[in-house]
C-alpha positions, 0 to 999 in steps of 0.5 A: 521584233520590238514593234511586233511585241508592242503591237501584241502587248497593245492587242492584249491590253485592249482585249482584242478578242473581246471584239466578239461582244459588239461585232455580232450585233453590228453584223446583225444590223448588216444582215437586216439591211441586206435581208440576208448576207451582204456581199463579201466586199461589204461584209469584209469592210464592215468587219474591218471598220467595227474591229478598228473602231473598237480597237481605237476606242479601247486603246484611247480609253487605256491612254486616257485612264492611265493615271486611274488604272495606276491607282486602282489595285485591280488595273495597275497591272495593265500595260501602260501603268506597268511600264510595258507600253509607252503612252506615245506608242499607244497614241500612235496605235489609236491614230492607225486604228482610227485611220483604218476605220476611216479607210474602211468607211471610204470603201463602203459608201459616201455616207459611211465615210462622212460619218466616220469622224462622228463615230470616232468622237462617240467612242472616244467620248466614253473615256471621259464620262466617268469623271463627271457622271454616274451614267458613264455606263450608258455612254459606253452603251451608246458607243456600242450601239452605233455598231448596228446603225453604222453597219446598216448605213454601210449596206444601204448608204442611208438610215432606217429608223427601225435599226435604231430599235436595235441600237437602243437595245445594244445601248441598254445591253452594254450599259447593263453589263458594264454596271455589273463589271464596275461593281468590282471597283466599288471600293476604289470608286468610293475612295476616289473621284471616279463616278459610277452607278455602284458608287452612287447607289450601292452594289445591290441597287446597281445590280437591280438597275443592270437587271432593269436595263437588260429587261428593257434590252429584251423588250426592245429586241422583241419590238425590233423583231416585230418592226422588221416583220421577222418570223419564229426563228427570230422570236426564238432568238429573243427568248434565248437571249432573255434566258442567257441574260437571266443566267448572267445575272444569276452569276453575280450577287451583291455579296459574291462578285467572283464570277463577274468576269464570266458574266461579262465576257462569256455570257455577253459574247454568247448573247451577241453571237446567238442573236446574230445566228437567229436573225440571220437564220430567220432571214435566210429561211424566209427567202 
C-alpha cells in the first residue's frame, strides 16, 4: 500500500494528466505517417512511449529542481520539498519510466529503439537549462517537439523532413506557453539565479515574445498542411488553433496573471487535441 501511495503521489507531482498536452501532437505525427490510423499494436506502443517519456522527464525535473522548488513559495508544496516523497523513490521512478520508454521503442522498430536514449537525453537536458540560459523555454519546446518526429519514426522506421515542420511548430508552441507560465515566477527568478525570459526582459515583453512564438506556430502548422498536401479540414484545424491561441493570450495580461493556469492547461490541451482531430479527420475523409 505504501508503494501504491508513493506512486500515486508521484503521478500527482508530475501532473500525469497533463500528458494530454503533448500526446495528441505525437499522435498527429503518427497519423500523418500512416496517412490514417496506425495499427493497434503501433498506436498502443506509441502512447506508452510518449507517456513514459513525459513521466520520466517530469519526475527528473522535479528531482533536479528540488532545491529551487523548496525556495520558491509557489512550488515549495510540491512532493519532494514538502517531504511527501524521497529523492531516491523519485529517482527509481525515473529509471522505471525510462525503461518503459526503451521497451516501447523496442516493440516498435529498430530505429525507434536505437534513438530512445537520445530522446531521453533531450527531455532530461531541459531540467538544467534554466541554470545558464534565459531560453530554457525553447529547450522545453525542443523536448516536446520530439514527440511527432518520434511517432513518425515509430510508424515508418525512418524520418521524413516534412514532419520536422510539425516538430518546429511544437517547439514554438511549447516555448510560448512555458514563457506565459513562467511569468508567475518573475519575482522569484529576479531574486535568485534562475534564468527565464520574463526575468531577462520583463513580463510585458515576455508576453510579446510568447505571442510571437505562437504566431510562428500557426505559420508552421499552415506550412505543414501544405507540405503534406492536406485538405480543407486540416486548414480549418489551423484556423481553429489560431483562434484558441489568440483566446489563450487574451487570458493573460502583464498586470493580471490570475488565469495563467487556465491558459496553460485548458487552452493548450484543447489546442493539441483539436489539431489531432482535424488532421485525422482530413486524412480519413480523403481516403
